[in-house]
N, C-alpha and C positions, 0 to 999 in steps of 0.2 A: 546431496545439496538438496537442502527439505525446498522440494516445491509445492507452493500452495495450490493447491485442485478448488476449482472454484463448484459454490454447492448451491443449491435451487433453495429457497426461502419466496413461495410466493402464493401460498396459500394461508386462512386464519388461521388451520389449526397450529399447536407449539409445533418444531419444529428441533431436534439437535444439530447443534454444529459440532463439527470434528475438528478439535483446534490442533496446529502444528505448534510444536516449537522451533522455536528461530536458534539458529548458532551463531547467527552475527554475523556470516562474512560469505555465506554463499544460498541463501533465501530469496525466492524467486517465485514469482507472479507473473501472467501475462491477461489485459487487459482483453474483454470480448468487446469490441465495440458499440455491438447489438444488442445491448440488456446492460441495462441501468445495476453497477457492482459499485462495494461497499468491501473496503480492506477493513476488521475487525480487530485489534491491540488489545492483548490483555495485558499488562503490569502486576504482576503479583508479589510484588519485591518491594522494598522498605525506602525504594530511589529511584527518581526518574531515568529514564532513558530513550536517550536523542536516539533516530533511524534516521539515515537518506534513502532516499529511494530515485534510481534512475534507468531508463529507461535503454535497451541496447541500441533501440534506432531513433530515440531522441533528436532533435537537432544538436547543431554546435551552437548556436545561434540563434535571436527571434527578435522582431520590431516590436515594440513597443506600440500600438494604437497609436500613428502617427510623430512617435519618436525614435529617439536614436536605438541604433542596431543592440542590444545586450545578448553576452552570455547565458546561457541556459546553465542554471545551476539546479541540483538536485532537490526532491523535493525534500522536506525535512520538518520530524513531527517528533515530537516530544510526551511520554508519554510518561505521567506524571506517576507517583509513588501509588499501587493499590488501586487503580486508576484505567477504565478501558475507555478508549478513542476509536472512534470510527472516521474513516477516509473516505468519501465519496471518488475513488481514484478516476473516472470517466472527467471529472471536474477539470484533473491535470493529464489528462489523454496525453497533449504534445512533448511532456515531460516524461512518462511514464511508458512510453512509446515502444514495440515488441515485447522482449522480455526482460522486466524488472527484476533487479536487484536490489532486496535491502541490507543495507551494511547498517553493524550497530545493534542490532536489533538480539543478543545474549540478554537472558530470561523476561523475556515476551513471546505469547502463544500469539497465533495470530487464525484466520478465518478470514477466508475471500467468500463472498455474496452475492447471488445474482438474486435481486429487487425486482426484476420485472421478466 
């Protein structure tokens, strides 16, 4: 089970990131609410790759600002061919609560970065 560990990037000096190769089914990470974090997803293949992410403590439903109650769905991200995407995971803390599993990431590498 590839667990993606957070790496600190706080100073102006160049920093080398260690990328974790995703296996597509058992990749995990945990958000630290005390710091701003970004998940870097790198696709070096010739095809787009779509991943879904959901935390094991994510609620099953949520209320949309005065509207009806909706089912919480996993966060879906498509990383286009030969491209790198960044997801500010704290923005999606409700859906990614607890230990987050990334599904469908075969072909991607990733890094979880502490920005503050």
